[in-house]
N, C-alpha and C positions, 0 to 999 in steps of 0.2 A: 264732493267738496274737495277744492284744491288746497295745496298747502297754504296758501295765503289765507283761504277762507277759514281753515283749521286754526292758524294763528291769531286771526282777527277774533275769532269766536272766544279762544282763550282770554285773551286782552279783554273782552266785554266782561266775562265773568268775574276777572279780577277786579274791574272797574267797579262792577256793581257789589261785589263784596265789601269793596272798601267804602262805598256810600251806604249800605245797608246798615253797617256795624257802626252805630252812633257811639258806643262806648270806646275810650282809649284803653290801650293795653294795661295801663297802670290802674284804670278803674275797674277793668276785669279782674285783675290781679288782688284788688283790695276785697272787691265783692267776694271771691272765691276763698281769701283768707278768713273772712268774716264768717263765712258758712263753716269752714273747719273749725273755728273757734267755738262755735254753737255746738258742735258735736262734741268737743273735749268739754264743753260746761256741762251739756246734759247727758252724755254717755248714752246708756241704753234706756235712761227715763223719758217715757213720753206721757207720763201722768198729766193730768190737768188738776193737781192739787193747788195751782195757784189761781183757779178760777173764782171769780168773787162768788162767794156763797149766797149772797141775796138774789144772784140771776136764776132764773127758772127755766128748765130745758124741758122739752116735749119728751125725751128719753135720753138714755145714757149715750146712745151713739150720736145724737145730734149734740150732746155736750162734748163729746170726743171732736167731733167736726169743728165746733166752735175753737177747742183748744188749738186744733192744726190749723185752721185759717188765720187766727190771731198770730200764731207763732210765723206764717208766713207773710203776713201783713208787716210784721217788724223787719222782714228779711227783703222788703221791697224799697229800693232805693230811688226808683224814678217811676212815677205813675202819671203821664202827661195828659191823658183822659180821665183822671180821677176815678178810675174804676173802683178802687177799694174804698172809696168814701162811703159807700152804702155797707161796709162790713163791720157794721156796730150792732152789739146787742144779741141777745140769745137766739134769735129766729134768724138762723143761717140759711133757711131756704129762701129768703128774700134778699140775700146778697148778690150783688150783679155779678152774672157768670157762673153761679152756683145752681144746680137743679137736683131737686129731690125727688122721690118716688117711694112707694110701698116696697118694702123687702119682701121677696117672694118666700121667705121663712116664716113671714108673719105679715099677712095682708094690712095689719093694723099699726104696723110700725113704719113711721117715716124715716128715710135716711137720704144722706147726700149720695145720689147715683152718677152725677155727672159734672165735670167742670168745663166750661169753654171759654178761654180767654184769648183765642186767636186775635192776631192782629191788634193788640193793645200796646205794643212799643213798649211793655213794662221792663224795667231793669231790676235785678234783685237776684236771689238765689232760692233753691228749694230746700226747707228745712225739713229735717227729718220727722218732725211732728206729722208731716203729711202722711205718715205710715199709718196714722189713726184712722184715716178714711178707708176702712175695711170693706165698705160696701161700693166703692167708686168702680163703676164699669167703663167709664168714658172719662179721657184726659186730653184735652186739646189746648196746647199751648203754643202753636206755632207762630212765627214771626212776631217775636219779642226779642228781650235782651237779657235772658236768663244766663248765668253764668255758673261756674263750679261744676260739681257732679250730680248725678242722679243717685240720691240715699238708697243704701241698702234696704231701709224701711220699707221702700215701695213694694218690697216682696209681699208685705201684708195685705196688699191689694188683690186678694185670692181670685176677683172674678173679673179683673181687668180685661176688657174686650177690645177697646180701640185706644191707642196710645199715640200721640203726635206731639211731639217736642221739636220738630223741624225748625231751622232757620233760627236758631238763637247762638249762644256762644258757650255751650256746655263742653266739657272735657273729660279725659279720662279714658280709661278703656272701655270696652262694650259694657254697657250697663248690666251687671249680672242679674239685678233684681227682675230684669224681664224674662229670665228663664224660670222664675217661680210661676209664672202665669199660665195655668194649663188650658184657659179658654180662649186666650188671646187670638184675635183675627186679624189685627191691622197695628203694624209698627211702621212709623215713620220718624226716623232720627237725622235725616237728611241736613246737610248745611249747618254742621257744628263742627267741633274739633275732636271727635273721639278718634283714638288710635290703638294701635295693637293689632292683636289677632281677632278674628270674628269666631265665638265660640260654636263648635260644631252642633251643640245641642239646640241651637235657635232653629235649625232647619228640621227639628223634630217636632216644633210647635205646630198645632192646626192653623196656621196663618194662610190668609188669602192674599195678602199684599205685605211685602218688605221693602223699604225704602232707606237704603244705607248711602247712597251716592253723597258726593261732596264733603268727605271726611278726611281722615288720615290713616285710614284702616291700612294694614300691610299684610305679611304672610301669604300663605297660599289659601286658594278658597277650597274649603272643606269638602271632602268626597260626600259628607253627608248631604250635600245639595241636591243629590239625586233623590232624597227622600221626603223632600219639602213638597207640601201640599199649595205653594203659592201660586197664583196665576200671574202674578206681576213681582219681579224682583229687579231691583237697581243697585248695582253695586259700582256705577261708574264714578270716575275721578276721584280714585282712592290711590292706594298704592300697592295693589295686590300684585303678588308676582307668581312665577310658577306656571304651570299649565291649567288650562280648564280641565276640570275632572272629566273622566270619562263618564261617570254616573250622570252627568247632564242630560243624557238620553233617556233616564228613568223618570223624569218629573211627570207627574199624572196630569197635572192641571195647567202647566205653564202656558203662558200667552204671549208674554213680553219679557224679554230679557235686556238689560243694558249693562254692558261690561266695558263701555267706552273708557278711554283715558285712564288705564292702569299700566301696571309694569309687566303685564304677562308676557308670553312668548311662545316660541314653538310653533309646530302645525296645530290646526283645528282637529280635534278628534272627530272620527267619523261618526261618532254617535249623535252629533248635533242634527244628523239627517233624520233622526227619529223623532224630533219634535215637530210633528205634524200638524199640531194646533197653534204653534207659535205664529203670531201675526207681526210682530216687531222683534227684529234682532239686530242689536247695534254692538258691534266689537271692534269699533274705529279707535284708532291711536292707541294701541296696545301692543306694539311690536311683534305682531304675528308674522310669520314666515311660511315659505312654500307656496303650493299651489292650493286651488279652491278642491276641496274634496268631492268627488262623485256624488257621495252621499247627499250633498246639499240639495240635490234635485228631489229630495223627499221633503222638503219644507213646503208642502202643498198650500198652507194657508197662509204663508208669509206675504205681507203687503209693503213693509219697509225693511230693507236689508242694507245695512251699512258695514263695509268693510275697509273703508278708506283709511288713509294715514298710517298703513302699517308697511311692510317690506314684502309683499307678496308678489310671486313671479309666475311665469307661464303663461297660459291663455284661459280667457273667460269663456266657458262652455254655453252652447245655446240653450241647454237644459235649464240653467239657472235663469236666464233672461226671458224664457217663456213659462215659468212657474205661474200658474192659473191665476193666483190672487195678487201677483205683485204690482205694486203701482209706483214704488221709488227703489231704484237700486243705485246705491253710490260705492263705486270702487277706485275713486280719484286718490292720487297720491300714493301709489304703489310702483311696482315694476313690471307689470304685466306688458308682455310685447305681443299679445294676439288677443282677438275678441272675434267671436261669431258675428255674422252680420246682424242677428236680432239683438245683439248687445251694443250696437252702434247707434242705432236709432229705431224708436218704437213710437207708435201713437199711443199706445196704452200705457206705457212705462215711462217715468221719467228718469232718465240715465246721465250719471254724471262720472266721466272717464278721463277727466283731465289729470295731468301732471304724471303720466304713465309712460311707457315706451312705445306706444302703438303709432305705427307708421302710417301717414296719410290722415291722422287726427288732429285737430287743432289744440293748442295749449298743452304740448307734452313736453317731457324732460328733454335736454339737450342730449345729443348722441353719447357724448362722453361719459355721462352718468348712467347710461344704459349698457355699457359695456360689461359682459358676463364677469370680467375680471374684478368690476367693482361691485356688481350686484350680488356675485357669489350665490346662485340659486341652491335651495336645500332640498334634499331628498327626502321627502316626509316619510318613506317607507322605513328609514332609519332614525327616525325622530322619535325621542321618548314621549312627547305629548300625543302623537297620533297613533302610533304602531308599536309602542313599547320598545322603540330603539334605545341606544345608548347615549345619544346627545342630549344633554340639557337644554332648555330654552335660552338662546343667545342673549347676551346683553349688549345692546348697541346703543349708540346715540340717537337712534331713532326712536328707542322704545318709548320716548315720552314726548312724540311728536304731537302735537295738539291734536285732539280728536274732535270730531264733528260733535254738535251738541247731543246731549243724550235725551232719548225720547222717553223720559222717565217724569212723572208727574211732578209738577212744583208743589211746594206746600199749601196746601187748600186754605182756604179762607173759611171759617166757621167750620172748619174740619178740613183735614189735609186735602188740599185740591188733588182729588184722587187722580191718578193717572187717568189717560182717557178713560171713558166709561168702561168699568169693569164688567166683564159678562159673568160676574159671580158676585155674591153679595158684597157689595162696598162698605178720606181720610176721610146705624145704631140706635138705639132708642131715639127717637129724634134728637139725637146726641149731636154735639157739636163737630163742625168739619174738622209740601212741599215745593203750585204756580201755574202756569198755563195749562190749557187742556194737555192731555197726554195719550198718545195712541197706545199706551200701555198702562201716586202720588214718589235752587238754588235759587234758589234763585234759582227753559223747556224747548223743543224744536215740534216738529207734528206732536206735543205734549209737555189737594195737596198740599224764586230764589228759595230753599226755597226759592227761581226767576223765570227764566223764558217759557214760553207755552211749550206743551209736548203732547204728541198725538199718543198720549198714554196717560210725586209726595216730594224751582228753585227754592230753601228751605226752604211744600205740599205735596188722582185716583177719582174718578166723578167726584173729588173731595179737596189737601193743601195747595197754592199759588203758581201758575204757569201761564204760557201764551199759547202759541200755536197749537191746534188740537192734534191729538194723538189717539190711537186706538190703544191705548194703555194708560206719574208723576215724580229742571232746577226748580227751585221752589219758588214759583210767583203765587198768583193768587194773593189776595191780601195777605200774603205771607211774603217772605221777601221776595221783590220783584224778580220773578223769573229772568234766567239769562235766555239766550236765544232759545226759541223754542226746542223741544226735546221730545224724542219719540218715547217718552216714557217718565224726573225730576229730576234742571237747575233750580232753589229748591225749587222737579218736572216731570207725563204719559196722558193720552186722550183724556184727562182727569178734570172735568169741570167741577166746580165746588159742588159737593155731595148734595142732592136733594135731601129734604127731611127723610128720616127713617124711623120707624117705630121701634127701633132697638139698637143698642150701641154697636155699631160696626166697627185707600189711598185712592182713589178712582182709577181705573185702569181698565183697558179693555182686558180685563184678567178673566182667565178660564172660569168656567163654572166652579162654584165653591166646592171644595172637597167633601166627599161622604163623611159625614160624622154621626157617630152612633145618637140617635136622639134620646135624650134624657126621658125617663117616666113622665107621662102626663102630669101638667101641674094645675091645681085649680085655677080658675080663671081670676086674673087680676085685672084691676081698673088700668085702662090705658094711662100710660105716663105722658103728660103733655109737656114736650120740650120745644123750643124755638125751631122754625124751619131751618133746613140747610146746617143741622147740627151734627151730622154724622156721614160718614162714608155711604156711598150708595151701592147697594148689592142689586144684582140682576135677578137673585132668587130670594124667596121670602126672608125678611130680616130676622136676625135670631132674638132670643128674649132678652130683656133688659140684664137680667142677673143670669147668665148662661151658666151652666153647670150643675143647677139646682134641678 
């Protein structure tokens, strides 16, 4: 993709974001303020002492659920589809969007196991009383207008398995409550306004898919990334800085990585070549310099490789253009001055080499822009990001060059449009489903707004909202309309809305699910009947509704 294409793509995302957020800034501030006031008024007291004593409940957990849902209903300011009109009376299992099932610790006890309010355009906040839903395993809220923060009381949802709040207007630091969940497999918080650093601990959770793109995260990417069991990770379109950690080559299951549109820099670490199962790698528009490392020849499974809109120099080697699975290779808008014949035209690979310094090729930079004094090539052997040299990543004006669409799954409809189908258990128990399909769940490219499709969570993984297919989730899907397709979420990864799964599970061509110790056999439980397309589709047998028991 050339520079103009990169720029147009960013403008598309910006316009989409403006269109999809119906609330004004003042309305968002008001709702968030009301949320904080309720925290002060109730403190830590989440009791249900104010429940009408004349109401009869099936059990105490259903009573707690009633308290939580009534508090939530009071915190809703706009419900255009009148979804909460049915939230009346003690039988919470009949409320629209609420799903009950027997709990595994007592087959005779019915509890609220899942919530699916995807694509309902509801505006409001999340009250801390929702922490009373201690049996909740699936929480799908993508493509709405919820504001404020995620309460720390969510930490009480100890068996949470699939969590999707992509394509809303949530704020604050990375929600720490997510770190309490020991069985979590799918997290999609794309297309919100979270900020600050991403805690290293999140990469120690048994996740299969993690969608963080299109927020305001900053700091460096934690080295603990190498410990992650994810098959799909999208961190595109934030403000991460520093180097790609060398531990990236240690990720055991990774199939799709989207780092486009950040403020990273320096040379690529040679360890990227160890990712032999990766099918989608998008590092466009992030300020990388130097030449393509020879280790890239180790990317034997890569189908979509995008290094466009950086400041890379040197020659494009033949080994890269002849990778056995390669279908799409974009190295436009750099400063390459040479390319092997196989990198100029191929009947098997779609190649974009525009806006470089390649003699004899069309649509290249003017000669004055290719002068070595202007380009200033970098010796990666002395670069701190590639070989432990002493030079820190440069801060250049081009660090924020527009990047090509992220191949991340857009937020799923009825479950985070998981990035392109994930080859690992996929945005659960027929549980509810970040935008177009994703090759790898804002509003997507080859892949949940949550927007454009992706070959892979814009706000939506075989699961939240995206357009073009991707082997891996901007979050589209009835979740914020995905931006241009993304090989992974705008809210975007080949992430079609997840088909029904009999267990709570972002779609994405994600690697096979990590090996997890199987819990001791449990007594047979009746099947939980949840609506179709309610959860992230996994390629391996879906996990139990209440993981961890």
